[in-house]
C-alpha positions in Angstrom: 49.4 91.7 95.1 49.1 88.6 97.2 50.6 85.3 96.1 47.5 83.3 97.1 43.9 84.0 96.1 41.2 82.3 98.1 38.3 81.2 96.0 35.2 79.5 97.1 33.1 78.2 94.2 29.6 77.0 93.9 28.1 74.1 92.0 24.6 72.6 92.0 23.4 69.2 91.0 20.9 69.2 88.1 17.5 68.7 89.8 16.2 67.1 86.5 18.4 64.0 87.1 15.8 61.3 87.4 17.4 58.0 86.6 20.4 56.1 88.1 22.2 56.5 84.8 21.6 60.2 84.8 22.8 60.4 88.4 26.1 58.7 87.5 26.6 60.9 84.5 25.8 64.0 86.6 28.3 62.8 89.2 31.1 62.5 86.7 30.3 66.0 85.4 30.2 67.4 89.0 33.5 65.7 89.8 35.5 66.5 86.7 34.1 69.7 85.2 32.9 71.1 88.5 34.7 70.5 91.8 38.0 69.1 90.4 38.3 72.0 87.9 37.8 74.5 90.8 40.4 72.6 92.9 42.8 72.7 89.9 42.2 76.4 89.5 43.3 77.0 93.1 39.9 77.2 95.0 40.0 76.4 98.7 36.4 75.3 98.8 33.3 74.4 96.8 29.8 74.7 98.0 27.6 71.9 96.6 23.8 71.8 96.8 21.4 68.9 96.4 24.0 66.3 95.4 23.3 62.7 96.4 25.1 61.8 99.6 27.0 58.9 98.0 28.3 61.2 95.2 29.3 64.0 97.6 31.2 61.5 99.8 33.2 60.1 96.9 34.0 63.6 95.6 35.0 64.7 99.0 37.4 61.6 99.4 39.1 62.5 96.1 39.6 66.2 96.4 42.4 66.4 99.0 42.9 70.2 98.7 39.3 71.3 98.7 36.8 72.0 101.5 33.5 70.6 100.4 30.6 72.8 101.8 27.3 70.9 101.7 23.7 72.1 101.6 21.6 69.1 101.2 24.5 67.0 99.9 25.2 64.6 102.7 28.1 64.6 105.1 30.8 66.8 103.6 33.6 68.8 105.2 31.2 71.7 106.2 27.5 71.7 106.6 25.3 74.8 106.3 21.7 75.8 106.1 20.1 79.2 105.7 19.3 81.0 108.9 15.7 81.4 107.9 15.3 77.6 107.8 17.3 77.0 111.0 15.4 79.7 113.0 11.9 78.9 111.6 11.5 82.4 110.0 11.0 81.1 106.5 7.5 82.0 105.5 7.7 80.1 102.2 8.6 76.6 101.1 11.1 74.8 103.4 13.3 72.6 101.3 13.5 68.9 101.9 17.2 69.2 102.9 16.5 72.0 105.5 15.8 71.4 109.1 14.1 73.8 111.4 15.7 74.0 114.9 13.7 77.0 116.3 10.3 78.5 115.7 11.0 82.1 116.2 9.0 83.4 113.2 5.9 84.4 115.3 8.1 85.9 118.0 10.1 87.9 115.4 6.8 89.2 113.9 5.7 90.2 117.4 9.0 92.0 118.1 8.8 93.7 114.7 5.4 95.1 115.6 6.8 96.5 118.9 9.7 98.1 117.0 7.3 99.7 114.6 5.1 101.0 117.4 8.1 102.5 119.2 9.4 104.3 116.1 5.9 105.6 115.4 5.6 106.9 118.9 9.0 108.6 118.6 8.0 110.2 115.3 4.7 111.5 116.7 6.5 113.0 119.7 9.1 114.7 117.5 6.4 116.1 115.3 4.4 117.4 118.2 7.4 118.8 120.0 7.0 116.6 123.0 10.5 115.1 122.4 13.1 116.1 123.2 11.9 117.6 126.5 14.1 119.6 128.8 15.3 116.5 130.6 16.6 115.0 127.4 18.9 117.9 126.5 22.2 119.2 127.8 22.3 122.9 128.7 25.4 125.1 129.0 26.0 128.2 131.2 25.2 131.5 129.6 28.8 132.8 129.9 30.1 129.6 128.2 27.7 130.1 125.3 28.7 133.7 125.0 32.4 132.7 124.9 31.6 130.2 122.2 29.6 132.6 120.1 32.3 135.3 120.4 34.8 132.9 118.7 32.5 132.3 115.7 32.3 134.3 112.5 29.1 136.4 112.0 26.2 134.4 110.6 25.3 134.8 107.0 22.5 137.3 106.3 
């Protein structure tokens, strides 16, 4: 058994926090019951989502042994976004904290159509017997095949 267990935890701010007083209260909960508790338990990192930048910065300053991983929580130790948002392949709602860096959704759909057409063509040729053709197969000399067969047990009846 290893002496060290690497734990990355996850905590999310309550989206129902509406007032400044609620934000302060939520920040204390996030700091004490959330991230600090994970640090004290031996976690190496905590991923936080949708936490106000100011709270995340203060939490990050106070947790010396913890990597703060941010999604929509300001400038923490590590930033991340979902690839679907970064690449522009998200077909649904793009969250406020996400940023699209590429618009490959249409290109991905076009390539997927080409993939489907290619596999459909393969399937049709296999079904019709057109594939594999003689040029796609390896043949062996008759005497080599005979030698191979001589070394095999008789087939079941």
